[in-house]
RONU-795761 format. One record per residue: residue number from 1; residue in three letters; x, y, z negated of N, C-alpha, C in turn. Coordinates in Angstrom, 3 decimals. Each point is the difference from the previous one (the first is absolute). Example, Ala and Ser with C-alpha at 12.3 -4.5 7.8 and 13.67 -1.06 7.14 Angstrom:
<nodes>
+-----+---------+----------+----------+----------+----------+----------+----------+----------+----------+----------+
: num : residuo :     n_c1 :     n_c2 :     n_c3 :    ca_c1 :    ca_c2 :    ca_c3 :     c_c1 :     c_c2 :     c_c3 :
+-----+---------+----------+----------+----------+----------+----------+----------+----------+----------+----------+
:   1 :     ALA :   13.190 :   -5.690 :   -7.800 :   -0.890 :    1.190 :    0.000 :    0.900 :    1.200 :    0.000 :
:   2 :     SER :   -0.350 :    1.050 :    0.720 :    0.820 :    1.190 :   -0.060 :   -0.770 :    1.090 :   -0.730 :
+-----+---------+----------+----------+----------+----------+----------+----------+----------+----------+----------+
</nodes>
This chain:
<nodes>
+-----+---------+----------+----------+----------+----------+----------+----------+----------+----------+----------+
: num : residuo :     n_c1 :     n_c2 :     n_c3 :    ca_c1 :    ca_c2 :    ca_c3 :     c_c1 :     c_c2 :     c_c3 :
+-----+---------+----------+----------+----------+----------+----------+----------+----------+----------+----------+
:   1 :     MET :   15.815 :   -3.268 :  -10.974 :   -1.200 :   -1.037 :    0.999 :   -0.068 :   -1.194 :    0.395 :
:   2 :     LYS :   -0.795 :   -0.563 :   -0.046 :    0.454 :   -1.581 :    1.142 :   -1.136 :   -0.410 :    0.765 :
:   3 :     ILE :    0.457 :    0.151 :    0.967 :   -0.755 :   -0.909 :    1.429 :   -0.106 :   -1.624 :    0.279 :
:   4 :     GLU :   -0.602 :   -0.141 :    0.578 :    0.162 :   -1.037 :    1.004 :   -0.621 :    0.252 :    1.397 :
:   5 :     ILE :    0.845 :   -0.704 :    0.723 :   -0.162 :    0.170 :    1.754 :   -1.283 :   -0.768 :    0.293 :
:   6 :     THR :   -0.823 :    0.653 :    1.009 :   -0.983 :   -0.889 :    0.366 :    0.233 :   -0.047 :    1.412 :
:   7 :     LYS :    0.221 :    0.572 :    0.924 :    0.108 :   -0.209 :    1.217 :    1.819 :   -0.225 :    0.644 :
:   8 :     GLY :    0.057 :   -0.801 :    0.939 :    1.073 :   -0.049 :    0.676 :    0.493 :   -1.445 :   -0.080 :
:   9 :     LYS :    1.476 :   -0.176 :    0.208 :    0.329 :   -1.313 :   -0.339 :    0.649 :   -0.285 :   -1.075 :
:  10 :     PHE :    0.063 :    1.146 :   -1.083 :    0.624 :    0.132 :   -1.730 :   -1.033 :   -0.093 :   -0.642 :
:  11 :     LYS :   -1.649 :   -0.163 :    0.775 :   -1.069 :   -0.214 :   -0.955 :    0.434 :   -0.991 :   -1.431 :
:  12 :     GLY :   -0.691 :    0.572 :   -0.956 :    0.011 :   -0.708 :   -1.282 :    1.286 :    0.640 :   -0.759 :
:  13 :     ILE :    0.727 :    0.230 :    0.307 :    1.604 :    0.709 :   -0.900 :   -0.749 :    1.049 :   -0.654 :
:  14 :     ARG :    0.470 :   -0.281 :   -1.065 :   -0.004 :    1.507 :   -1.390 :    1.316 :    0.619 :   -0.102 :
:  15 :     GLY :   -0.237 :    1.303 :    0.087 :    0.888 :    1.033 :   -0.638 :   -0.278 :    0.929 :   -0.252 :
:  16 :     ARG :    1.713 :    1.126 :   -0.936 :   -0.452 :    0.862 :   -0.547 :    0.123 :    0.774 :    0.792 :
:  17 :     VAL :   -0.933 :    1.487 :    0.107 :    0.075 :    1.116 :    0.625 :    1.226 :    0.611 :   -0.804 :
:  18 :     VAL :    1.343 :    0.067 :    0.865 :    1.204 :    1.275 :   -0.534 :    0.027 :    1.110 :    1.050 :
:  19 :     GLY :   -1.175 :    0.518 :    0.544 :    0.466 :    1.106 :    1.080 :   -1.078 :    0.241 :    0.932 :
:  20 :     VAL :   -0.101 :    0.964 :    0.140 :   -1.864 :    0.576 :    0.664 :    0.428 :    0.755 :    1.230 :
:  21 :     TYR :   -0.197 :   -0.600 :    1.271 :    0.502 :    1.511 :    1.440 :   -1.390 :    0.730 :   -0.077 :
:  22 :     THR :    0.298 :    1.154 :    0.543 :   -1.225 :    0.521 :    0.272 :   -0.584 :    0.294 :    1.190 :
:  23 :     ASP :    0.437 :   -1.245 :    1.171 :   -0.685 :   -0.402 :    1.156 :   -0.626 :   -1.255 :   -0.474 :
:  24 :     GLY :   -0.485 :   -0.709 :   -0.984 :   -0.734 :   -0.754 :   -0.787 :    0.679 :   -1.707 :    0.042 :
:  25 :     ARG :    0.916 :   -0.006 :   -0.388 :    0.855 :   -1.111 :   -0.450 :    0.661 :   -0.100 :   -1.370 :
:  26 :     TYR :   -0.083 :   -0.934 :   -0.418 :    0.562 :   -0.659 :   -1.615 :    1.283 :   -0.936 :    0.391 :
:  27 :     ASP :    0.861 :    0.532 :   -1.011 :    1.492 :   -0.365 :   -0.107 :   -0.443 :   -0.802 :   -0.743 :
:  28 :     ILE :    0.601 :   -1.657 :   -0.167 :   -0.574 :   -0.804 :   -1.268 :    1.190 :   -1.313 :   -0.156 :
:  29 :     ASN :    0.119 :   -0.164 :   -1.069 :    1.127 :   -0.973 :   -0.356 :   -1.575 :   -1.580 :   -0.350 :
:  30 :     VAL :    0.863 :   -1.158 :    0.793 :   -0.675 :   -1.216 :   -0.305 :    0.012 :   -0.472 :   -1.183 :
:  31 :     ILE :   -0.978 :   -0.225 :   -0.591 :   -0.441 :   -0.871 :   -1.273 :    0.023 :   -1.504 :    0.053 :
:  32 :     LYS :   -0.950 :   -0.160 :    0.392 :   -0.554 :   -1.126 :    0.442 :   -0.328 :   -0.586 :    1.603 :
:  33 :     SER :    0.838 :   -0.868 :    0.152 :    0.236 :   -0.218 :    1.602 :   -1.534 :   -0.946 :   -0.076 :
:  34 :     LYS :   -0.474 :   -0.463 :    1.149 :   -0.745 :   -1.009 :    0.141 :    0.051 :   -1.856 :   -0.119 :
:  35 :     PRO :   -0.974 :   -0.067 :   -0.274 :   -0.391 :   -1.659 :   -0.690 :    1.373 :   -1.009 :    0.462 :
:  36 :     THR :    0.578 :   -0.653 :   -0.400 :    0.877 :   -1.015 :    0.490 :   -0.764 :   -0.687 :    0.474 :
:  37 :     GLN :    0.705 :    0.010 :    1.459 :   -0.624 :   -1.012 :    1.129 :    1.363 :   -0.449 :    0.825 :
:  38 :     PRO :   -0.533 :   -1.369 :    0.154 :    1.300 :   -0.491 :    1.045 :    0.866 :    0.982 :    0.615 :
:  39 :     THR :    0.938 :   -0.309 :    0.859 :    0.806 :    1.196 :    0.590 :    0.175 :    0.033 :    1.037 :
:  40 :     GLN :   -0.251 :    0.517 :    1.120 :    0.010 :   -0.244 :    1.061 :    1.008 :    0.963 :    0.600 :
:  41 :     PRO :    0.479 :   -0.458 :    1.153 :    0.715 :    1.215 :    0.881 :   -0.326 :    0.641 :    0.298 :
:  42 :     SER :   -1.507 :    0.231 :    0.510 :   -0.516 :    1.150 :    0.454 :   -0.480 :    1.282 :   -0.685 :
:  43 :     GLN :   -0.212 :   -0.656 :   -1.761 :   -0.107 :    0.960 :   -0.825 :    0.629 :    1.184 :    0.020 :
:  44 :     PRO :   -0.139 :    1.276 :   -0.154 :    0.889 :    0.964 :   -0.164 :    0.655 :    0.254 :   -1.650 :
:  45 :     LYS :    1.149 :   -0.018 :    0.034 :    0.553 :    0.475 :   -1.465 :   -0.829 :    1.503 :   -1.054 :
:  46 :     ILE :   -0.037 :   -0.508 :   -0.785 :   -1.104 :    0.906 :   -0.804 :    1.512 :    1.553 :   -0.561 :
:  47 :     PRO :   -0.040 :    0.843 :    0.264 :    0.873 :    0.811 :   -0.394 :   -0.306 :    0.309 :   -1.059 :
:  48 :     THR :    1.007 :    0.857 :   -1.024 :   -0.092 :    0.320 :   -1.330 :   -0.561 :    1.673 :   -0.300 :
:  49 :     GLN :    0.422 :    0.491 :    1.023 :   -0.714 :    1.368 :    0.256 :   -0.783 :   -0.002 :    1.353 :
:  50 :     MET :   -0.994 :    1.085 :    0.172 :   -0.729 :    0.079 :    1.235 :   -0.876 :    1.313 :    0.026 :
:  51 :     VAL :   -0.187 :    0.558 :    0.694 :   -1.275 :    1.288 :    0.841 :   -0.712 :   -0.320 :    0.296 :
:  52 :     ILE :   -1.492 :    0.225 :   -0.568 :   -1.055 :   -0.481 :    0.807 :   -0.880 :    0.976 :   -0.151 :
:  53 :     LYS :   -1.470 :    0.218 :    1.112 :   -0.595 :    0.925 :   -0.052 :   -1.115 :   -0.211 :   -1.565 :
:  54 :     ILE :   -0.104 :    1.380 :    0.081 :   -1.799 :   -0.050 :   -1.181 :   -0.741 :   -0.449 :    0.335 :
:  55 :     ASN :   -0.793 :   -0.454 :    1.083 :   -1.304 :   -0.944 :    0.466 :    0.591 :   -1.347 :   -0.399 :
:  56 :     ASN :    0.849 :   -0.365 :    0.551 :    0.377 :   -1.583 :   -0.218 :   -0.071 :   -0.857 :   -1.012 :
:  57 :     CYS :    0.313 :    1.071 :   -1.412 :    0.165 :   -0.457 :   -1.066 :   -1.312 :    0.469 :   -1.093 :
:  58 :     ARG :   -0.220 :   -0.617 :   -1.088 :   -1.025 :    0.161 :   -0.971 :    0.538 :   -0.258 :   -1.380 :
:  59 :     GLU :   -0.268 :    0.763 :   -0.628 :    0.289 :    0.187 :   -1.404 :    0.009 :   -1.171 :   -0.994 :
:  60 :     ILE :    0.958 :   -0.421 :   -0.841 :   -0.621 :   -0.859 :   -0.793 :    0.330 :    0.329 :   -1.845 :
+-----+---------+----------+----------+----------+----------+----------+----------+----------+----------+----------+
</nodes>
């Protein structure tokens, strides 16, 4: 299943679900990062794997 993050500082990132936790979180592999923007030192580096809450994303 593919999802897109809808809330938080990683909003707009898409990923593939590789695991589901019983407390309501997905373990995802990032497959599409945010659109390319001029890099600024204050922007966080986007990880390749993340664990996010189910209510902070939507299925695509």
